[in-house]
C-alpha positions in Angstrom: 0.0 0.0 0.0 2.9 2.3 0.7 3.9 2.1 -3.0 0.4 3.2 -4.1 0.5 6.1 -1.7 3.9 7.1 -3.0 2.7 6.9 -6.6 -0.2 9.2 -5.8 2.0 11.7 -4.0 4.4 11.7 -6.9 1.6 12.4 -9.4 0.0 15.0 -7.1 -3.5 15.5 -5.7 -4.4 18.3 -8.2 -3.2 16.3 -11.2 -5.2 13.3 -10.1 -8.3 15.4 -9.5 -7.9 17.0 -12.9 -7.5 13.7 -14.7 -10.5 12.3 -12.8 -12.6 15.3 -14.0 -11.4 15.0 -17.6 -12.4 11.3 -17.8 -15.7 11.8 -16.0 -16.5 14.7 -18.3 -15.6 12.6 -21.4 -18.0 9.9 -20.0 -20.9 12.2 -19.1 -20.7 14.1 -22.4 -20.8 10.8 -24.3 -23.7 9.5 -22.2 -25.7 12.6 -22.9 -25.5 11.9 -26.6 -26.9 8.4 -26.3 -30.7 8.2 -26.9 -32.4 6.4 -24.0 -29.7 7.1 -21.4 -30.6 9.2 -18.3 -27.7 10.7 -16.6 -28.3 11.0 -12.8 -25.0 12.6 -12.0 -24.7 16.4 -12.4 -22.6 17.5 -15.4 -21.4 20.5 -13.3 -17.7 19.8 -12.7 -17.9 21.5 -9.3 -20.6 19.2 -8.1 -19.2 15.8 -9.0 -15.9 14.0 -9.5 -15.2 10.5 -10.8 -18.5 8.7 -10.1 -21.1 8.7 -12.8 -24.6 7.3 -12.2 -26.9 6.6 -15.2 -29.7 4.4 -16.5 -30.5 3.0 -19.9 -34.2 3.0 -21.0 -36.0 0.9 -18.4 -33.5 -1.9 -18.7 -33.0 -3.6 -15.3 -29.7 -2.3 -13.8 -28.2 -5.7 -13.4 -28.9 -6.5 -17.1 -26.9 -3.4 -18.1 -24.0 -4.3 -15.9 -24.0 -7.9 -17.1 -24.2 -6.9 -20.8 -21.3 -4.4 -20.5 -19.1 -7.0 -18.7 -20.0 -10.0 -20.9 -19.9 -8.2 -24.2 -17.4 -5.3 -23.7 -15.4 -6.4 -20.7 -16.3 -3.2 -18.8 -16.8 -3.6 -15.1 -19.3 -1.3 -13.5 -21.8 -1.7 -10.6 -25.4 -1.2 -9.8 -26.4 1.4 -7.3 -29.8 2.1 -5.8 -31.0 4.3 -3.0 -34.6 5.3 -2.5 -36.1 6.2 -6.0 -32.6 6.6 -7.5 -31.5 3.5 -9.3 -28.9 3.1 -12.0 -25.5 1.8 -12.9 -22.4 3.5 -11.5 -19.2 3.9 -13.5 -16.1 5.1 -11.6 -13.3 6.8 -13.5 -9.9 7.4 -11.9 -6.5 8.7 -12.9 -5.3 5.2 -13.9 -8.1 4.8 -16.5 -7.4 5.6 -20.1 -9.6 7.6 -22.5 -10.0 4.5 -24.8 -11.5 2.7 -21.8 -14.1 5.4 -21.4 -14.7 5.0 -25.2 -15.2 1.3 -24.8 -17.8 1.9 -22.0 -19.6 4.4 -24.2 -19.6 1.9 -27.1 -21.1 -0.7 -24.9 -23.8 1.7 -23.6 -24.7 2.7 -27.2 -25.0 -0.9 -28.1 -27.2 -1.8 -25.1 -29.4 1.3 -25.7 -29.8 0.6 -29.4 -30.8 -3.1 -28.6 -32.8 -2.4 -25.5 -35.4 -5.0 -26.2 -32.8 -7.7 -25.9 -31.9 -6.7 -22.3 -35.4 -6.0 -20.8 -36.2 -9.3 -19.3 -35.0 -10.3 -15.9 -33.6 -13.8 -15.3 -34.9 -16.0 -12.6 
């Protein structure tokens, strides 16, 4: 763990924060362009950092998560609290822009083929 802390101190808190914001902005701007996607996280850079919560049509959250992992090897999680339910993507300084692009590609695919992902298993 000391090595991880040393790396972050070498990079610098401000640089890490700016990188997080760049990647999350890339993600949010891309999600805003996908028909059927609802972005729950504010696009205001001052109100949010590296966590992005969104939903795709009325597709069950777990179906979105499973499709993105199985078909695009993107790992995200479900998140629900009260009436707010969606999938959460976390960007951080070690992520690359092409990884955000792959997530966006997957979301576009799931949104365009929503009928294939609507049913719940069980």
